[in-house]
Residue, then its C-alpha position, 0 to 999 in steps of 0.5 A: m535745598l530742594s532741586t526740583i529742576a534736577d529731580y524733574t529732569r532726572l525723572t522725565k529724561d527716561l520716563g519709561k524707565s521711571m514708570t517701569q520702576v514704579a510698576t514693578q514695586p511689589d504693592v503696585s504690581r500686586d494691585t495692578d495684577y488684581f485689577l487686570s485679572h478681575i475688571g473684565n468680570v464687572k458687567t454693571i455699575d453696581d458690580f463696579l462699586k461693590d468691589y472696593r479693590l477694583y473701584s478704589y484702584a480705578m479712582k486712584a488712577y484718575g486722581l479721584s481717591d479723595m472721592t472714593y467714598a462718594k459712591a452715589f455721586m460717582r454712580k451718577v457720573l457713570t450712569e449718565g456717561v459722556s455722550d450727552t452734553n448735558a450729562f453730569a460729568n460734562k457739566l462738572s468743571d473738573t475734567r477728571y470725572r469726564e475722563f473717568a466716565t469715558a474710560f468706564n463708559f457703561a452708558a455707551n458700552g453696557d456690559q462691555a464697558t470694562s473690556t476696552t483698552a481705556a478701562t484695562t491697560g489704560t487705567a493701569t497706566q494711569y494708576v502707575t503714573q499717579t503712583m509715580e507722582q505721589n511717590a515724588g510728592d512724598q519727597n518733594e511736593g514741587l516735583r509732584l506738581a511739575l509732573y502733574f502739570t506736564r501730564k495735563a498741560s496738553t488738555i488745557t484749553s481754557p483758564f477755567q480748567i486751570l482754576a477748577d484744578q487746585a494743582l494746576t492753579q498752584v503751578v501757574q500762580t507759582a510760575m508767574g509769581w502770583p500770590s495764592t491770595i488772588s484765588s479769593s478774587d473774582i473768578d473771571a478776573q483770575a481767568k483774564m489774568i491768566t489769558n493776558k499773561i499766558d498763551l494757552t496754545d503754547f501748552q500744546d508744544p512739549a518744548k514750551v511746556t517743559k520751559f514753563v515747568q522749569r520756570f515753575a520749578a525754579m520759582w518753587d525752589a526759591t520760594q521754599a528756600q526763602s520760607d525755610t530760611s525765614t522760619n528757621p531761628a538758626l538761619v535767621l540769627i546767621a542772616g541777621a533778623s533785619t535782613s530780608v532773604s533774597l534769591d541767590t545769583n544762581m537762582l536768578t540766572t536760572l529764572q532769567n534763562i527760562r522766562f516764559n512770556r507771550 
């Protein structure tokens, strides 16, 4: 039985300690040392894209590992920067590209772009955070989603930001008890559904974010428990083939205690 709430509470109770544990892992420490020692030598976008070790580290730091191969795409992101509202990164609904172009702002800072705090220690911190979330997801995908949502919540100002991010969408749908099938409906209808049920300004309040994430975690565990029981032949036999799986008393109590309403 998963206990996403317990794992989330344990990790976030002393986030600094959790981050330090990840940062000192041999592979993470080795890659971070290389990045911090060499990123300052990068003076152009071409230099950056040619050093795969530096480039892939930075891409992972900003959650873009799956786009590491798309160098022409990322070149455009970096070349146009973020100062112009019509810049490529600013037109993309996925804010990770804007964050990446802001951290490595060659368009504004030229050959000094990789000497800023955002490009150096800021990126290293992002990398450790991403690794921590990835490690959590190896054990419990719900925990990874909970940590990710907590990190991104304060940046959410529009329902379309949620809908443009698969992980954020999954957290919101799960927390609100909405089926994933609604993702196939009209995008404006989905956005309206979110704003009708959630006051996005609440995500500026850490206490309300925690409450929302706790609700997600409880719903996630309940859903996973139901899925495991319904697909395990032995459990089906024990429960009876005609008996539907329901939430236990403890889970219902948990959900009642962390309701998230406008």
